[in-house]
DOMILO-757273 format. One record per residue: z, y, x of N, C-alpha, C in turn. Coordinates in pm, 1 decimal, padded with zeros to 6 digits. Each point is the difference from the previous one (the first is absolute). Layout:
! residues N
> Z / Y / X / Z / Y / X / Z / Y / X
...
//
This chain:
! residues 152
> -00341.9 / 00132.3 / 02628.5 / 00092.0 / -00065.0 / -00101.1 / 00087.3 / 00059.9 / -00051.7
> 00004.2 / 00162.3 / 00051.8 / 00095.1 / 00084.1 / -00088.7 / 00037.9 / -00036.3 / -00131.5
> 00123.3 / -00029.9 / -00058.5 / 00052.2 / -00005.4 / -00130.3 / -00024.0 / -00132.3 / -00089.8
> -00068.8 / -00084.2 / 00099.0 / -00032.9 / -00130.7 / -00050.0 / 00134.0 / -00049.0 / -00029.2
> 00144.0 / 00001.7 / 00061.3 / 00081.6 / -00110.0 / -00011.9 / 00065.4 / 00092.4 / -00130.2
> -00051.9 / 00087.6 / -00074.1 / 00048.6 / 00057.8 / -00131.5 / -00059.2 / -00075.0 / -00115.5
> -00120.2 / -00025.9 / 00027.9 / -00090.3 / -00034.8 / -00097.4 / 00000.9 / -00105.4 / -00053.8
> 00071.7 / -00128.0 / 00019.7 / 00016.3 / -00157.9 / -00016.1 / 00099.8 / 00015.9 / -00106.5
> 00140.2 / 00089.3 / 00031.6 / 00078.5 / -00025.1 / -00084.0 / -00018.0 / 00084.6 / -00103.6
> -00101.5 / 00118.4 / -00008.1 / -00016.6 / 00089.5 / -00122.5 / -00126.1 / -00104.6 / -00108.0
> -00062.8 / -00065.9 / 00095.9 / -00111.1 / -00134.9 / -00092.5 / 00082.1 / -00054.0 / -00097.6
> 00114.6 / -00057.6 / 00089.0 / 00078.9 / -00097.4 / -00093.8 / 00055.3 / 00087.0 / -00086.4
> 00079.2 / 00085.0 / 00023.5 / 00055.7 / 00111.4 / -00129.0 / -00115.5 / -00005.6 / -00107.6
> -00121.3 / 00051.9 / 00014.0 / -00112.4 / 00008.2 / -00089.5 / -00013.3 / -00140.9 / -00079.8
> -00001.9 / -00120.2 / 00066.3 / -00041.7 / -00100.9 / -00050.0 / 00142.5 / -00044.5 / -00105.4
> 00126.5 / 00004.8 / 00064.2 / 00079.9 / 00020.0 / -00115.7 / 00022.1 / 00079.8 / -00058.3
> -00045.3 / 00104.5 / -00033.9 / -00013.2 / 00126.0 / -00092.9 / -00068.6 / -00059.2 / -00090.5
> -00095.7 / -00031.5 / 00029.4 / -00130.6 / -00048.2 / -00077.7 / 00055.9 / -00104.9 / -00081.4
> 00074.7 / -00112.6 / 00037.8 / 00054.4 / -00092.2 / -00078.1 / 00083.2 / 00045.0 / -00085.1
> 00099.9 / 00073.6 / 00023.4 / 00079.0 / 00015.9 / -00087.7 / -00089.8 / 00107.4 / -00102.1
> -00081.5 / 00071.1 / 00028.3 / -00083.2 / 00093.1 / -00113.3 / -00036.1 / -00063.9 / -00116.8
> -00049.8 / -00142.1 / 00028.0 / -00103.7 / -00073.8 / -00068.1 / 00101.6 / -00073.2 / -00084.8
> 00115.9 / -00030.0 / 00073.4 / 00084.7 / -00112.3 / -00101.5 / 00048.3 / 00089.4 / -00079.0
> 00072.0 / 00126.3 / 00051.6 / 00034.9 / 00094.8 / -00097.7 / -00104.5 / 00073.4 / -00114.4
> -00141.4 / -00008.0 / 00031.4 / -00082.6 / 00008.6 / -00077.5 / -00028.9 / -00075.1 / -00096.6
> -00019.0 / -00148.5 / 00004.6 / -00012.6 / -00100.7 / -00093.7 / 00144.5 / 00026.3 / -00058.7
> 00100.5 / -00004.3 / 00033.2 / 00145.2 / -00005.9 / -00109.1 / -00039.9 / 00150.0 / -00067.4
> -00065.4 / 00073.7 / 00021.8 / 00019.1 / 00151.6 / -00061.2 / -00098.7 / -00047.5 / -00139.5
> -00121.5 / -00066.1 / 00036.0 / -00120.7 / -00044.9 / -00107.8 / 00073.3 / -00074.2 / -00094.5
> 00078.4 / -00075.2 / 00043.1 / 00031.4 / -00111.3 / -00095.1 / 00101.2 / 00035.3 / -00112.4
> 00084.3 / 00110.3 / 00052.4 / 00121.2 / 00057.5 / -00041.4 / -00062.7 / 00138.0 / -00107.4
> -00089.8 / 00053.6 / 00072.9 / -00029.7 / 00125.8 / -00073.1 / 00089.2 / 00101.1 / 00098.9
> 00102.8 / -00006.0 / 00073.6 / 00093.0 / 00108.7 / 00070.4 / -00032.1 / 00021.1 / 00140.1
> -00013.2 / 00104.8 / 00052.2 / -00049.6 / 00055.7 / 00133.5 / 00110.1 / -00051.8 / 00074.9
> -00018.6 / -00031.9 / 00128.1 / 00103.6 / -00037.8 / 00094.4 / 00080.1 / 00094.0 / 00020.8
> 00150.5 / -00061.0 / 00028.7 / 00101.5 / 00136.3 / 00031.2 / 00023.4 / -00034.7 / 00107.4
> 00121.5 / 00097.6 / 00100.6 / -00026.6 / 00024.5 / 00092.7 / 00094.3 / -00139.8 / 00085.8
> 00109.9 / -00023.8 / -00123.1 / 00083.9 / -00121.3 / 00009.6 / -00065.5 / -00143.9 / -00000.5
> -00104.1 / -00024.9 / -00062.4 / -00099.0 / -00100.2 / 00021.7 / -00080.4 / 00016.3 / 00136.1
> -00052.2 / 00081.9 / 00017.1 / -00056.9 / 00018.0 / 00138.7 / 00086.9 / -00031.3 / 00111.2
> 00160.2 / 00045.1 / 00002.8 / 00017.3 / -00031.5 / 00083.5 / 00049.2 / -00143.0 / 00021.4
> 00020.9 / -00066.7 / -00140.1 / 00044.1 / -00140.4 / 00000.4 / -00130.7 / -00061.4 / 00067.4
> -00092.3 / 00023.8 / -00053.3 / -00130.9 / -00062.9 / 00042.4 / -00023.6 / -00016.4 / 00136.1
> 00032.3 / 00145.5 / 00063.3 / -00036.7 / 00053.7 / 00157.8 / 00130.1 / -00109.9 / 00043.2
> 00077.0 / -00006.2 / 00011.6 / 00141.6 / -00072.4 / 00042.3 / -00079.1 / -00156.7 / 00038.3
> -00042.9 / -00039.1 / -00114.7 / -00035.8 / -00140.7 / -00019.9 / -00113.6 / 00006.9 / 00069.2
> -00082.8 / 00033.6 / 00028.4 / -00120.1 / -00016.4 / 00078.8 / 00038.8 / 00037.6 / 00140.6
> 00096.9 / 00108.0 / 00049.3 / 00025.3 / 00030.0 / 00130.1 / 00056.6 / -00125.2 / 00035.2
> 00125.0 / -00076.6 / -00071.6 / 00037.6 / -00136.1 / 00058.7 / -00089.0 / -00073.3 / 00023.2
> -00104.3 / -00052.8 / -00116.2 / -00075.6 / -00075.8 / -00005.7 / -00130.1 / 00008.0 / 00140.7
> -00011.1 / 00060.2 / 00008.7 / -00113.6 / 00087.8 / 00126.3 / 00058.7 / 00018.7 / 00145.5
> 00142.8 / 00013.1 / 00003.8 / 00088.3 / 00007.7 / 00106.5 / -00045.1 / 00162.0 / 00039.2
> -00032.1 / 00068.3 / -00047.5 / -00008.0 / 00140.5 / 00078.3 / 00086.8 / 00080.3 / 00051.1
> -00056.2 / 00027.7 / 00139.8 / 00119.2 / 00093.7 / 00070.6 / 00058.1 / 00098.8 / -00045.7
> 00092.3 / 00066.5 / 00003.6 / 00047.8 / 00097.6 / -00083.4 / -00081.1 / 00147.2 / 00016.5
> -00100.1 / 00029.1 / 00093.2 / -00070.2 / 00089.0 / -00006.8 / -00102.3 / -00038.2 / -00093.9
> -00052.1 / -00133.2 / 00004.1 / -00140.1 / -00036.8 / -00095.3 / 00075.7 / 00057.4 / -00165.3
> 00125.7 / -00065.7 / 00005.7 / 00067.2 / 00000.7 / -00123.0 / 00030.0 / 00164.7 / -00056.6
> 00034.8 / 00066.2 / 00081.3 / 00034.6 / 00148.6 / -00040.7 / -00143.0 / 00079.1 / -00037.9
> -00121.7 / -00038.7 / 00067.3 / -00143.3 / 00064.0 / -00034.1 / -00024.8 / -00081.7 / -00135.3
> 00004.0 / -00125.4 / -00000.9 / -00034.0 / -00092.8 / -00137.5 / 00057.2 / 00125.8 / -00102.2
> 00141.1 / -00028.6 / 00032.8 / 00083.2 / 00078.2 / -00136.6 / -00025.0 / 00163.5 / -00013.7
> -00052.5 / 00044.0 / 00099.0 / -00064.8 / 00146.4 / -00056.9 / -00124.1 / -00002.6 / -00061.5
> -00098.4 / -00124.9 / 00049.5 / -00121.4 / 00009.4 / -00096.0 / 00037.3 / -00048.2 / -00104.4
> 00082.8 / -00084.7 / -00053.5 / 00022.4 / -00070.3 / -00100.2 / 00044.6 / 00093.4 / -00108.6
> 00144.3 / 00066.5 / 00028.8 / 00032.0 / 00138.8 / -00090.5 / -00070.0 / 00084.4 / -00016.3
> -00089.0 / 00046.2 / 00086.7 / -00087.4 / 00111.2 / 00010.6 / -00115.8 / -00019.3 / -00114.2
> -00034.7 / -00155.0 / 00002.3 / -00146.1 / -00046.4 / -00085.6 / 00137.8 / 00043.6 / -00146.1
> 00077.7 / -00044.6 / -00022.7 / 00047.8 / -00078.9 / -00159.9 / 00029.4 / 00184.8 / -00025.8
> 00057.4 / 00113.5 / 00081.2 / 00015.4 / 00067.4 / -00048.6 / -00074.4 / 00115.0 / -00011.9
> -00142.5 / 00009.9 / 00052.7 / -00103.5 / 00042.4 / -00028.6 / -00124.1 / -00055.6 / -00062.5
> 00017.0 / -00125.6 / -00059.7 / -00075.9 / -00105.8 / -00072.0 / -00070.2 / 00076.6 / -00071.2
> 00017.0 / 00093.3 / -00118.3 / -00121.5 / 00093.7 / -00063.4 / -00097.3 / 00071.4 / 00053.8
> 00076.7 / 00095.6 / 00122.0 / -00093.9 / 00091.4 / 00046.5 / -00084.3 / -00129.7 / 00120.7
> 00046.7 / -00078.9 / 00045.5 / -00107.7 / -00100.0 / 00060.9 / -00112.9 / -00039.2 / -00064.0
> 00025.2 / -00070.0 / -00133.5 / -00081.3 / -00072.9 / -00096.7 / -00091.9 / 00124.8 / -00005.2
> 00021.6 / 00102.4 / -00050.6 / -00095.5 / 00090.4 / -00086.1 / -00094.0 / 00044.7 / 00147.9
> 00019.2 / 00049.7 / 00146.4 / -00033.1 / -00004.6 / 00068.0 / -00113.5 / -00104.5 / 00059.2
> 00064.2 / -00138.8 / 00024.3 / -00106.7 / -00108.8 / 00013.7 / -00125.4 / 00010.5 / -00135.8
> 00047.0 / -00025.1 / -00142.1 / -00094.2 / 00011.0 / -00071.4 / -00100.8 / 00073.8 / -00017.0
> 00041.6 / 00160.0 / 00056.3 / -00107.7 / 00090.0 / 00052.5 / -00069.1 / -00016.3 / 00083.0
> 00013.7 / -00066.8 / 00106.9 / -00103.3 / -00048.6 / 00081.9 / -00034.8 / -00137.1 / 00003.0
> 00038.3 / -00083.8 / -00076.8 / -00069.9 / -00145.3 / -00066.1 / -00099.7 / -00011.1 / -00074.7
> -00105.5 / 00074.2 / 00027.0 / -00115.9 / 00014.8 / -00110.7 / -00058.2 / -00115.3 / -00047.4
> 00000.2 / 00000.4 / -00118.4 / -00015.6 / -00073.3 / -00101.0 / 00116.3 / -00118.0 / -00041.2
> 00108.9 / 00015.7 / 00074.4 / 00122.3 / -00102.0 / 00027.2 / 00074.0 / 00033.4 / -00113.0
> 00092.3 / -00055.8 / -00076.1 / 00104.4 / 00017.1 / -00084.4 / 00143.7 / -00065.5 / 00071.6
> 00062.9 / 00065.2 / 00025.5 / 00140.2 / -00026.9 / 00099.8 / 00017.1 / -00162.2 / -00082.1
> 00040.4 / -00018.8 / -00134.1 / 00027.1 / -00086.6 / -00033.7 / -00119.3 / -00120.3 / -00043.0
> -00134.0 / 00032.4 / 00077.2 / -00054.2 / -00068.9 / 00042.1 / -00053.0 / -00078.0 / 00106.4
> 00072.6 / 00079.7 / 00116.4 / 00016.1 / -00031.0 / 00123.9 / 00080.4 / -00184.9 / 00013.9
> -00037.6 / -00056.0 / 00091.1 / 00067.3 / -00099.3 / 00075.3 / 00113.6 / 00036.8 / 00025.3
> 00135.8 / -00066.8 / -00054.0 / 00133.0 / 00044.4 / 00035.3 / 00041.5 / 00023.2 / 00184.7
> -00065.0 / -00074.7 / 00088.9 / 00005.2 / 00029.0 / 00119.1 / -00094.5 / 00124.7 / 00036.2
> -00117.1 / 00031.4 / -00060.8 / -00082.8 / 00077.4 / 00032.5 / 00097.6 / 00158.3 / -00027.0
> 00066.1 / 00003.0 / -00116.4 / 00081.5 / 00093.3 / -00043.1 / 00121.2 / 00036.1 / 00071.9
> 00060.9 / -00052.4 / 00042.3 / 00115.3 / -00008.9 / 00076.4 / -00037.6 / 00029.3 / 00137.7
> -00090.1 / -00053.2 / 00046.9 / -00036.7 / 00077.0 / 00150.2 / -00042.8 / 00159.1 / -00013.5
> -00111.7 / 00009.1 / -00104.4 / -00021.8 / 00151.9 / -00027.8 / 00118.9 / 00090.7 / -00035.2
> 00119.4 / -00034.7 / -00074.2 / 00115.0 / 00092.8 / 00006.4 / 00088.5 / 00022.6 / 00106.2
> -00013.7 / -00128.6 / 00105.3 / 00069.2 / 00020.1 / 00101.5 / -00069.3 / 00076.3 / 00105.9
> -00117.2 / 00001.1 / 00016.9 / -00079.6 / 00102.3 / 00084.4 / -00027.1 / 00130.9 / -00033.3
> 00020.3 / -00006.0 / -00163.4 / -00009.3 / 00137.8 / -00054.6 / 00165.2 / 00063.0 / 00061.5
> 00079.2 / -00069.7 / 00008.6 / 00153.3 / 00027.1 / -00022.6 / -00018.2 / 00101.0 / 00163.9
> -00039.1 / -00137.1 / 00054.4 / 00036.5 / 00032.9 / 00168.0 / -00118.3 / 00117.6 / 00021.9
> -00119.3 / 00048.9 / -00061.7 / -00089.7 / 00107.5 / 00032.6 / 00073.6 / 00100.9 / -00037.2
> 00071.6 / 00056.7 / -00133.1 / 00047.2 / 00074.4 / -00061.4 / 00144.0 / 00042.2 / 00095.0
> 00100.2 / -00086.9 / 00031.5 / 00123.9 / 00009.0 / 00028.3 / 00029.6 / -00012.9 / 00136.5
> -00118.2 / -00052.3 / 00108.1 / 00097.8 / -00028.6 / 00119.1 / -00135.9 / 00066.9 / 00090.4
> 00068.3 / 00016.7 / 00092.0 / -00065.1 / 00042.9 / 00110.4 / -00149.3 / -00091.2 / 00076.0
> -00007.6 / -00160.3 / -00050.3 / -00070.2 / -00068.6 / 00050.9 / -00145.1 / 00070.8 / 00041.8
> -00078.3 / -00010.2 / 00051.8 / -00144.9 / 00018.4 / 00001.6 / -00104.3 / -00037.8 / -00115.6
> -00049.2 / 00060.9 / -00073.9 / -00066.8 / -00057.7 / -00084.7 / -00102.1 / -00108.8 / 00038.3
> -00043.6 / -00024.8 / 00127.3 / -00069.0 / -00083.1 / 00055.1 / 00092.0 / -00175.8 / 00024.1
> 00118.9 / 00057.2 / 00020.2 / 00064.0 / -00105.6 / 00009.2 / 00039.7 / -00029.3 / -00142.4
> 00027.6 / 00086.9 / -00083.9 / 00036.4 / -00078.0 / -00139.0 / -00094.3 / -00095.4 / -00030.9
> -00111.5 / 00076.4 / -00010.9 / -00144.7 / -00117.3 / -00073.7 / -00014.6 / -00127.5 / 00116.7
> 00015.6 / 00012.5 / 00105.0 / -00025.1 / -00107.8 / 00090.6 / 00134.4 / -00130.1 / -00052.5
> 00103.5 / 00063.4 / -00006.5 / 00141.5 / -00075.6 / -00034.5 / -00053.3 / -00053.4 / -00131.3
> -00064.3 / 00050.7 / -00094.5 / -00010.9 / -00037.2 / -00152.2 / -00111.5 / -00108.6 / -00021.8
> -00111.4 / 00028.1 / 00082.1 / -00098.4 / -00083.3 / 00005.9 / 00065.7 / -00136.0 / 00029.6
> 00043.8 / 00016.8 / 00136.8 / 00083.1 / -00152.4 / 00075.2 / 00100.6 / -00046.8 / -00115.9
> 00050.3 / 00065.1 / -00119.2 / 00073.7 / -00063.2 / -00099.0 / -00066.8 / -00047.1 / -00053.5
> -00142.1 / 00072.8 / -00054.8 / -00090.7 / -00078.5 / -00109.9 / -00077.0 / -00112.1 / 00093.6
> -00023.0 / 00000.7 / 00091.8 / -00071.8 / -00129.9 / 00094.1 / 00155.6 / -00110.0 / -00031.9
> 00082.6 / 00068.7 / 00031.5 / 00136.6 / -00148.4 / 00000.4 / 00004.9 / -00047.8 / -00108.9
> -00010.9 / 00056.1 / -00116.7 / 00091.5 / -00027.2 / -00131.0 / -00111.3 / 00002.4 / -00143.3
> -00139.9 / 00083.8 / 00034.5 / -00052.5 / -00011.5 / -00131.1 / -00097.9 / -00072.8 / -00009.6
> -00128.7 / 00037.1 / -00070.3 / -00115.2 / -00092.9 / 00006.1 / -00077.0 / 00109.1 / 00097.0
> -00118.3 / -00077.4 / 00040.7 / -00133.1 / 00044.7 / 00064.7 / -00023.0 / 00101.6 / 00024.5
> -00014.4 / 00056.1 / -00166.0 / -00052.7 / 00147.8 / -00022.4 / 00088.3 / 00095.9 / 00008.3
> 00112.6 / -00037.8 / 00034.3 / 00125.0 / 00089.3 / -00017.9 / 00003.1 / 00128.2 / 00141.8
> -00026.0 / -00073.5 / 00095.7 / -00032.7 / 00092.7 / 00106.6 / -00047.9 / 00116.8 / 00019.6
> -00139.3 / -00046.9 / -00054.0 / -00088.2 / 00153.5 / -00041.5 / 00062.0 / 00103.3 / -00097.8
> 00026.2 / -00071.2 / -00070.1 / 00032.7 / 00073.4 / -00151.2 / 00139.3 / 00115.9 / 00049.9
> 00081.6 / -00099.5 / 00078.3 / 00120.8 / 00078.7 / 00020.5 / -00067.7 / 00104.5 / 00116.7
> -00069.4 / -00053.0 / 00089.5 / -00034.7 / 00127.5 / 00090.6 / -00085.4 / 00117.6 / -00064.0
> -00088.8 / -00015.9 / -00108.6 / -00046.4 / 00083.9 / -00060.7 / 00056.6 / 00101.3 / -00081.0
> 00091.1 / -00050.0 / -00051.6 / 00137.6 / 00056.7 / -00119.5 / 00081.6 / 00108.0 / 00107.4
> 00047.3 / -00079.2 / 00131.7 / 00069.0 / 00114.7 / 00057.0 / -00073.8 / 00084.6 / 00104.4
> -00099.1 / -00011.4 / 00052.1 / -00095.0 / 00104.2 / 00056.6 / -00024.6 / 00110.2 / -00113.2
> -00026.6 / -00048.1 / -00117.9 / -00028.8 / 00138.7 / -00103.4 / 00186.4 / 00094.8 / -00009.2
> 00099.6 / -00071.5 / -00006.8 / 00097.3 / 00005.1 / -00063.2 / 00048.1 / 00111.2 / 00149.1
> -00002.0 / -00077.4 / 00166.4 / 00043.4 / 00096.3 / 00080.9 / -00085.0 / 00121.6 / 00000.0
> -00089.1 / -00015.2 / -00009.8 / -00101.5 / 00148.1 / 00032.9 / 00041.1 / 00074.1 / -00129.6
> 00018.4 / -00021.0 / -00130.2 / 00056.4 / 00058.4 / -00090.8 / 00143.0 / 00055.9 / 00037.0
> 00070.4 / -00039.0 / 00035.0 / 00148.3 / 00006.8 / 00054.9 / -00004.1 / 00074.1 / 00092.0
> -00062.6 / -00038.4 / 00114.0 / 00048.6 / 00064.9 / 00143.6 / -00129.1 / 00023.5 / 00034.4
> -00107.5 / 00048.2 / -00044.6 / -00130.1 / 00037.2 / 00046.6 / -00088.0 / -00089.0 / 00072.5
> 00052.8 / -00072.5 / 00059.8 / -00093.2 / -00123.9 / 00084.2 / 00092.5 / -00135.0 / -00008.8
> -00088.6 / -00081.4 / 00055.4 / 00064.4 / -00165.9 / -00021.3 / 00035.5 / -00028.6 / 00152.4
> 00007.8 / 00085.2 / 00078.6 / 00060.1 / -00031.4 / 00121.2 / 00122.3 / 00055.9 / 00067.6
//
């Protein structure tokens, strides 16, 4: 069980990050204005307090949220390239944000691709439709192979 103690806070961080990204995405779609770092920070602070995230989980969630906001256009292009027959704007908002989050983690962190995919599929199981886990898995497998040369 080496490293098991680290996975629970990181999982909570990803859940909080997804909730923040989802809220920011809905606000952006309503206003037509992409999320700003200030809006991301405010939403993150509210979510972290509400979810009672410990400091380490809060910091990882902050890294994820700000990373996705900063690289959103690049992440969207990457996801769109690997989501065959799906336009980003036609995806369910939860799916779109799970994919953005996982794409960020794949591109900009040292987390193994298999862990990123597994955690994204868990998020899809928890927060999205019944079809979402398979969709998320397929898109991220293709994305990881293209970006890192493998999915594991």
